[in-house]
C-alpha positions, 0 to 999 in steps of 0.5 A, a space after each residue: 195283310 192276309 189271314 189264313 182261311 179256316 177250313 169250315 168243312 166238318 165231318 160227323 161227330 162221333 155222337 152223330 155217327 152213332 145216332 145215324 148207325 143206330 137209326 139205320 140198324 133199327 130200320 134194317 131190323 124192321 125191314 128184315 123182320 117184315 121180310 121174314 114174317 112175309 116169307 113165313 106167311 107166304 110159305 104157310 099159304 102155299 102149303 094151304 093152297 097145295 093141301 086144298 088143291 090136292 084134296 079137291 083133286 082126289 075127291 073129284 077123281 074118286 067121285 068121277 069113278 064112283 059115278 060109273 059104278 054099276 055101268 054095263 052096256 050089256 045090262 049084266 047084273 052085278 053089284 057096282 059098289 061092294 059094301 065095306 066100311 074100310 074101303 070102297 070097291 067100284 065095279 063097272 063093265 066099261 068094255 061091254 064084254 059082260 064082266 068087270 075084269 078089264 082095265 079100270 073095271 074093278 077099282 078099290 080105294 082104301 086109306 093107308 093110315 100109317 102113311 097118311 095117304 089114299 091108295 088105289 088098286 085097279 088090279 095091279 096092287 095098291 098105288 099111291 093116289 093122294 098124299 097128306 090125307 089125315 082121314 077118309 070115311 065112306 057112308 053108304 045110303 039107300 034110295 031113301 037116304 037111310 044107311 045101307 047095310 048090304 051092297 045091293 041096297 047102296 044108291 049113294 055114297 057119302 065121302 068125307 076126306 080130310 087133307 092136311 099140310 105137308 109141313 108143320 106151321 110153327 105159328 099154328 098150335 092146333 093139330 100139332 101145327 098141321 092145318 087141315 081141310 075137310 071135304 064132303 061129297 055125296 055121290 049118286 051113281 046113276 047106274 046104281 039107281 037104274 039097277 033098282 028096277 032091274 034086280 
């Protein structure tokens, strides 16, 4: 006598399926949350890196041009830096023709506050130089380090520049969500130091 073979294969019960779906959902949620958090972190880090690099590059180029202030191969006597709290004007006789009217021989850096940027004028009008700059200040110093009040006294220039991120970070509450980076540089144009003895 033969007996029918029972099918011993079974699928998941409804309860087991619901538990599996619940666990999978929690794991997927945790992975998604981790991914989103990492994306926000990397985006914030990219903004900070761009801000720091932009601020440093602007400071380096400005400092390089300030160091040339007062240069003249023909020993023509002129003020290499013009005293002004609102801007910095750099003059140099790079062509050696006895004046400062040539290309890049009379440069003005100023701060455009409404547009959060530094502009550079080398004779053809204001041109954007550095974006996302929150503040720019110049301090002029004499040979002994005290504050200079006239163009003839200037021997050093202290530049303070504050850059900021281009985009807000919603996880950062100070400064309206914008991160900042302040850089200070004390520049000594060697040609201005030389001009102490020639004036």
